[in-house]
Structure formats: structure tokens, C-alpha cells
C-alpha positions in Angstrom: -57.7 -3.7 3.0 -54.8 -6.3 1.8 -53.6 -3.3 -0.2 -53.3 -1.4 2.9 -51.2 -3.4 4.8 -49.2 -4.1 2.2 -48.7 -0.3 1.7 -47.9 -0.1 5.3 -45.6 -2.4 4.6 -44.0 -1.4 1.6 -43.8 2.4 3.6 -42.4 0.7 7.1 -39.5 -0.4 4.4 -38.8 2.7 2.7 -38.7 4.4 6.0 -36.3 1.9 7.4 -34.3 2.3 4.2 -34.1 5.7 3.4 -31.9 6.4 6.6 -29.2 4.4 5.2 -29.5 6.4 1.9 -28.9 9.1 3.3 -26.4 8.9 5.8 -23.0 10.5 4.6 -19.7 8.9 4.7 -17.9 10.4 7.5 -13.7 10.9 7.0 -11.3 7.9 8.1 -10.4 8.3 11.5 -7.3 7.6 13.8 -7.8 4.1 14.5 -9.9 2.9 11.1 -9.1 0.8 8.5 -8.4 2.7 5.5 -10.8 1.5 2.5 -8.8 0.2 -0.6 -9.3 1.9 -3.7 -7.3 2.5 -7.0 -6.7 5.3 -9.0 -4.2 6.3 -12.1 -1.3 8.2 -12.6 -0.7 10.8 -15.2 0.6 7.8 -17.6 -2.4 5.6 -16.8 -0.6 3.8 -14.6 -2.9 2.2 -11.6 -2.2 2.5 -8.2 -4.0 0.6 -5.2 -3.4 2.0 -1.7 -3.0 -1.9 0.0 0.1 -2.6 -2.6 1.0 0.7 -1.4 1.0 -0.1 2.4 2.0 -3.9 1.6 5.4 -1.9 1.5 5.7 0.7 3.5 3.2 3.5 5.4 1.4 6.1 3.3 1.3 9.6 3.9 -2.1 10.4 1.5 -2.7 13.9 0.8 -6.0 15.1 -0.8 -5.6 18.2 -3.2 -8.5 20.6 -4.1 -7.6 19.6 -7.9 -9.0 21.0 -10.4 -11.8 23.5 -8.8 -12.4 25.7 -12.2 -8.8 26.8 -11.7 -5.4 25.9 -9.9 -5.3 26.3 -6.2 -2.2 28.6 -5.4 -2.3 26.6 -1.5 -2.2 22.9 -3.2 0.8 24.4 -5.1 2.3 25.7 -1.8 1.9 23.0 -0.1 2.8 20.5 -2.9 6.3 22.5 -3.4 6.4 22.3 0.8 6.7 18.1 -0.1 8.5 18.1 -3.1 11.8 20.7 -1.2 11.4 18.2 1.8 11.1 14.6 -0.3 14.4 13.1 0.7 12.7 13.2 4.7 10.5 10.9 3.6 12.7 8.4 2.7 10.9 4.8 3.8 7.9 6.3 3.5 5.4 6.4 0.3 3.9 10.3 -0.4 0.6 9.9 -2.7 -1.0 13.0 -3.9 -5.1 12.9 -5.0 -6.1 15.5 -7.5 -9.5 15.3 -7.7 -11.9 16.9 -10.2 -14.1 16.4 -12.9 -12.9 13.8 -15.9 -13.5 16.0 -18.8 -10.1 17.5 -18.8 -9.1 16.5 -15.4 -5.4 15.1 -16.8 -4.7 17.9 -18.9 -5.4 20.0 -16.0 -3.4 17.7 -13.3 0.0 18.4 -15.9 -0.7 21.6 -16.1 -0.6 22.0 -12.2 2.5 19.8 -11.6 4.2 22.2 -14.5 7.4 23.9 -12.8 7.4 21.5 -10.2 10.6 18.2 -10.3 8.6 15.7 -9.2 10.5 13.4 -6.7 11.0 9.7 -8.1 9.7 8.1 -4.6 5.7 10.6 -4.6 2.9 9.2 -6.4 0.4 11.8 -8.0 -3.0 10.3 -8.9 -5.7 11.2 -10.7 -10.0 11.4 -9.3 -12.0 11.4 -11.6 -15.7 12.4 -10.8 -14.4 12.2 -7.3 -14.9 8.5 -7.0 -12.2 8.4 -4.0 -12.8 11.7 -3.1 -16.6 10.3 -1.9 -15.7 7.2 -1.1 -13.4 8.6 2.0 -15.8 11.8 3.0 -14.1 14.3 1.4 -16.5 15.7 -1.5 -16.3 19.7 -0.6 -19.8 20.1 -2.5 -20.1 24.0 -3.3 -19.8 26.0 -6.3 -16.1 26.2 -7.0 -15.4 23.7 -4.6 -13.7 19.9 -4.9 -12.5 18.3 -2.0 -11.1 19.5 1.6 -7.8 19.3 1.7 -7.0 16.5 3.7 -3.6 14.7 5.0 -3.9 10.9 6.1 -1.0 9.0 7.3 -1.8 5.0 6.9 0.5 2.3 8.2 1.4 -1.2 7.1 -1.8 -2.8 8.5 -4.1 -0.6 6.8 -5.1 1.4 9.8 -5.1 5.0 10.2 -2.3 6.7 12.0 -2.5 10.5 12.1 -5.9 12.2 10.2 -6.5 15.7 9.7 -9.1 17.4 7.6 -9.3 21.0 6.9 -12.9 22.0 6.1 -10.9 25.6 4.3 -8.5 26.4 2.4 -6.1 26.7 4.6 -5.3 24.9 7.7 -3.2 22.0 5.6 -0.6 19.7 6.8 3.1 20.9 5.8 5.6 18.2 5.3 6.9 19.1 9.2 4.2 18.5 10.5 3.3 15.4 8.4 7.3 13.9 9.2 6.9 14.6 13.0 3.3 12.6 12.9 4.9 10.0 11.1 7.9 10.0 13.8 5.1 10.0 16.7 3.3 7.4 15.1 6.3 4.7 15.1 
């Protein structure tokens, strides 16, 4: 009889805990506090979100990264921001390149070829999707990595703008990000 009661208690505890383990992380929404994270640049410098937001607003862009090929839509999006870099003065632009850890650095280096990278922009790697999963942006399908996303985070670590695309297109270009920055002031 005691074993049966113990089994019932164990089963009840497991049943209560199961929804917690199955709960998917949702991407940050406008008004949410942005979770802090630290990622590394190609030259192994650590970049922490809270260090950036302590100085200025941050335009955080999640690219598709390395899904087994270089994403042409990511290339166009990045080139758009690079062409308009001077318009982002006083704002930190941070681009995240996710993918499997194996050879991610080599693929990211290849991705940045033929792109003159602005001094004020940061490009960080997300090996094995640590950041991507923590922000609820993992696109877990064959030949996919992350949902292309753009967030504007203020100096209080609050999300002022959020856009998550559940398709390859529908990305936020530099003009839309600049307009969102103006509206958030």
C-alpha cells in the first residue's frame, strides 16, 4: 500500500514537472526585458549584451547563419545595413551568425568576404545555437538554423521593437530599423 501511494506521488510530481520541460521559449516581445548573453567575435573577443546596452541602444539582428550554405537573403540584408552604416551613429548594430560549432568560424569568415565591415558594427558567432535557443529563435527544420529576427533594445535592456520572421524573407532592412529607432525615442 505504501509503495502504491509513493508511486502516485512520484507520478503526480512528474506530471507537474513535464509541462515545464516541454514549454518552448518564446522570443522577446516589446516591453520585455532582454535576456543577457555573451557571444564571441571572429577574433574571439567576448561581446555581452548588457555591456552594449550600458552605452547605447542595440539593433540585434539574428541571421540564418550556416544552414549548410550561405544564405543569399542574409547577404542582402547585411549589405543593406553596411551601405547605411553611417545612419546608425550612436547605436550599436549587433549581428548574430548561428550554426553548428564545427567549422562555424570558417563559414562566418566566408560569409563576410566581399563585405567591408563598418567599425561600429559587431558580428558574433552562436555555435550550437546557444543564444538562438535562449531567445526562442531556433528554426528546427532540415537545412534551417534560426528565424531571421530583429530587435531594438534600449539602455534599460527593454525590448522596444521586435520582429521575428517565420520564413526566409520578411526581414527588417536598415530603413525599417532606423524608422523603428526614431519611433522608440
